[in-house]
C-alpha positions in Angstrom: -12.7 20.2 25.7 -11.0 17.7 23.2 -10.8 18.2 19.7 -10.7 15.4 17.1 -10.1 15.5 13.3 -11.4 12.6 10.7 -10.0 12.2 7.8 -11.8 10.4 5.2 -10.0 8.3 2.3 -10.5 8.5 -1.2 -7.3 7.3 -3.0 -5.6 10.0 -5.0 -8.4 12.5 -3.8 -6.8 12.8 -0.6 -4.5 15.5 -2.3 -7.4 17.7 -0.9 -6.9 16.7 2.6 -3.4 17.4 2.0 -3.9 21.1 1.6 -6.2 21.3 4.5 -3.4 19.5 6.5 -0.9 22.3 5.5 -3.5 24.8 6.6 -3.6 23.5 10.0 0.1 23.4 10.1 0.7 27.0 9.0 -2.1 28.2 11.4 -0.9 26.0 14.4 -4.3 24.6 14.6 -3.7 21.1 16.7 -6.1 18.4 17.8 -6.2 16.1 20.5 -7.0 13.2 18.3 -6.9 12.2 14.7 -8.6 9.3 13.0 -7.7 8.4 9.5 -9.2 6.0 7.1 -7.2 4.6 3.9 -5.4 7.8 2.4 -6.6 9.8 5.4 -4.6 7.6 7.5 -1.3 8.0 5.5 -1.9 11.7 5.4 -2.8 11.9 9.0 1.0 10.7 9.8 2.5 14.0 8.0 0.1 16.2 10.2 1.2 14.6 13.5 4.7 14.6 12.5 4.4 18.3 11.6 6.2 18.2 8.3 4.6 20.7 6.2 3.9 20.0 2.5 5.2 16.3 3.0 1.8 14.8 2.2 1.4 16.5 -1.0 5.1 15.7 -2.0 4.0 12.1 -1.4 0.6 12.2 -2.8 1.3 14.5 -6.0 4.9 13.2 -6.9 6.1 9.9 -5.6 2.6 8.1 -5.8 2.7 8.7 -9.4 6.3 7.4 -9.7 6.3 4.0 -11.6 8.2 3.0 -8.5 5.0 3.5 -6.7 2.4 2.8 -9.0 2.2 0.5 -12.1 0.1 -2.1 -13.8 3.0 -4.3 -14.2 3.4 -4.4 -10.2 -0.5 -5.5 -10.1 -0.1 -8.1 -12.7 3.2 -9.6 -11.0 2.6 -9.1 -7.3 -1.3 -8.5 -7.0 -0.4 -5.1 -5.6 -1.0 -1.8 -7.8 0.9 0.0 -5.4 4.8 -1.0 -4.3 4.5 -1.3 -0.6 8.3 -1.6 0.0 9.0 1.6 -1.8 6.0 3.7 -0.2 6.2 2.4 3.2 10.1 2.0 3.5 12.3 3.8 1.1 10.2 6.8 0.6 10.0 7.5 4.4 13.6 6.1 5.5 15.4 7.3 2.2 13.9 9.5 -0.2 11.7 11.8 2.0 12.7 11.0 5.8 9.9 10.7 8.0 10.0 12.6 11.4 9.4 9.7 13.7 10.5 11.3 16.7 8.0 14.1 16.5 5.1 11.9 15.5 6.1 9.5 18.4 6.6 12.4 21.0 3.4 14.1 19.8 0.5 14.7 22.2 -2.1 13.9 19.5 -3.6 10.6 19.8 -3.7 9.0 16.5 -6.1 6.0 15.2 -6.5 4.5 11.7 -9.1 2.3 10.6 -9.0 -1.2 9.0 -11.3 -3.8 7.7 -10.9 -7.5 9.2 -11.4 -9.7 6.0 -12.2 -13.1 8.0 -14.5 -11.3 10.7 -16.1 -8.4 9.0 -15.3 -6.2 12.0 -14.0 -2.9 11.6 -10.9 -2.3 13.6 -9.9 1.2 15.2 -6.3 0.7 15.9 -4.6 3.3 18.1 -1.0 4.3 16.4 1.2 5.4 19.3 4.4 4.6 17.5 4.5 4.6 13.9 7.4 2.3 12.9 5.4 -0.3 15.2 2.3 0.2 13.5 2.9 1.0 10.1 1.4 -2.1 8.7 -1.9 -1.1 10.1 -1.7 2.0 8.1 -0.9 -0.1 5.0 -3.8 -2.1 5.6 -6.1 0.8 5.9 -5.1 2.0 2.5 -5.1 -1.4 0.7 -7.8 -0.9 -1.7 -9.9 -3.8 -2.5 -9.1 -5.6 -6.2 -6.0 -3.3 -6.7 -4.0 -4.2 -3.2 -3.3 -7.6 -1.7 -4.8 -8.4 1.6 -2.4 -7.3 4.6 -1.5 -10.0 7.0 -0.6 -8.7 10.1 -0.8 -9.4 13.9 -3.3 -12.1 13.5 -5.5 -9.9 11.2 -6.1 -10.2 7.3 -7.2 -6.5 6.4 -8.2 -4.4 3.6 -9.2 -0.9 3.3 -10.7 0.8 6.2 -13.7 2.4 4.3 -15.0 -1.1 3.9 -16.0 -0.6 7.4 -16.3 3.0 8.3 -15.6 5.4 5.9 -16.1 8.7 8.3 -15.8 7.3 11.6 -17.1 10.6 13.6 -19.2 8.6 15.6 -16.3 6.6 16.8 -14.5 9.7 17.9 -17.7 11.1 19.6 -17.5 7.6 21.8 -14.1 8.2 22.6 -14.5 11.4 24.3 -14.0 14.0 21.9 -16.4 17.1 22.1 -15.4 19.1 18.9 -15.2 17.1 15.8 -13.8 18.4 12.5 -14.1 16.1 9.5 -12.2 16.6 6.1 -14.5 15.1 3.5 -12.9 14.2 0.0 -16.4 14.2 -1.8 -18.4 17.2 -2.5 -21.5 18.1 -0.5 -24.4 16.3 -1.2 -22.4 13.4 -2.7 -24.0 9.9 -2.5 -22.6 6.6 -3.4 -23.7 4.0 -6.0 -23.4 0.4 -6.2 -20.5 -1.1 -7.0 -20.4 -2.3 -10.9 -17.5 -4.6 -10.4 -19.5 -7.4 -8.1 -19.0 -10.2 -10.5 -15.3 -9.6 -10.4 -15.3 -9.1 -6.5 -17.4 -12.0 -5.9 -14.8 -14.1 -7.8 -11.7 -12.6 -6.3 -12.8 -12.6 -2.8 -14.9 -16.1 -3.0 -13.1 -17.1 0.4 -13.8 -13.9 2.3 -17.5 -13.5 2.1 -17.4 -10.5 4.8 -15.4 -8.6 2.1 -18.1 -9.4 -0.6 -20.8 -8.0 1.7 -19.0 -5.0 2.6 -18.7 -4.2 -1.0 -21.9 -5.1 -2.3 -23.7 -3.0 0.6 -21.1 -0.3 1.0 -23.0 2.5 -0.9 -26.0 2.0 1.5 -23.9 2.4 4.6 -22.0 5.2 3.2 -24.8 7.1 2.2 -26.5 6.3 5.9 -23.2 7.8 7.2 -23.3 10.7 5.5 -26.9 11.6 6.1 -25.9 11.2 9.6 -23.2 13.2 9.1 -25.1 15.9 7.8 -27.6 16.0 10.2 -25.0 16.2 13.0 -23.4 19.0 10.9 -26.7 21.0 10.9 -27.1 20.5 14.6 -23.7 21.9 15.4 -22.2 18.5 16.5 -19.7 18.5 13.6 -17.6 20.9 11.5 -17.4 19.5 7.8 -14.9 20.5 5.5 -16.1 19.6 1.7 -14.2 20.3 -1.3 -15.5 23.3 -3.3 -14.3 21.8 -6.7 -12.8 18.1 -7.1 -11.3 19.0 -10.6 -12.5 15.6 -11.8 -9.5 13.8 -9.8 -10.3 10.1 -9.5 -9.4 7.4 -6.9 -6.4 6.2 -8.9 -5.6 9.8 -10.4 -2.0 10.2 -11.9 -1.8 13.7 -13.2 0.1 15.8 -10.8 -1.1 19.0 -12.2 -4.5 17.9 -11.3 -3.4 16.7 -8.0 -1.6 20.0 -7.2 -4.9 22.0 -8.1 -6.6 19.8 -5.6 -4.3 20.6 -2.9 -4.6 24.1 -3.6 -8.3 24.1 -3.5 -8.0 22.3 0.0 -5.7 25.2 1.1 -8.1 27.7 -0.4 -11.1 26.4 1.0 -10.0 26.4 4.5 -8.7 30.0 4.1 -12.3 30.7 3.3 -13.7 28.7 6.4 -11.2 29.8 8.6 -13.2 32.3 11.1 -16.2 29.6 10.9 -13.7 27.0 12.2 -12.4 29.0 14.9 -15.9 29.9 16.0 -16.8 26.3 16.2 -13.8 25.3 18.0 -14.0 27.9 20.4 -17.5 28.0 21.1 
């Protein structure tokens, strides 16, 4: 039996995911495969490298640092987030990433990216993180506030444009037991994007991006409905935030982020027996 973990994106709402990750590490709950979308891809790396506390340190402390996040950077570079600081200086100098443990892990990781030129969803294996960091960066590159990432013949943005919760992909890859960490409360449904006029101007050369953002709420809600159906049928185990603490996608309040992290950990404590029962059935 093969187990899989699916980590939804959601920007800074991923602080909730950080709490679940530390619970998994504390209780030595391991998965054969992990797939992350956007922020979920970033947090997945700390799980596989077995660095407890690292995901929330990055999320609640370094990502709210002006060196990481500033509107000045957005105006000057087209990126709200400083990629060099986040993907180079933090993991290599400030808060060293355990590349050896990640690269030697038996857990297979994938991240999801959206190809802006073809409209295809890319499910990218990440066997060695140094060689694939640009895919993780692309997966977490939010439309409007991030530049398109050009790498390996692709022009890419946030994986959520193509597949926000890729549980079906993991099922197709042969995983029998699938655990999903949602960053949205149970019953959440996405609404239409109010920024379409700006999006149509910004991405006039990328019609697939415009279409993906215009119709994302339809696709997302269909995916959630299928996820809920699979959950009822016992095909999935889904973890939802019991409280979102009004944390937004670009939240910069470290107190709120820490609170959401604690909620993630506490929710897992409450769900522990049910999770074990699902994984061992």
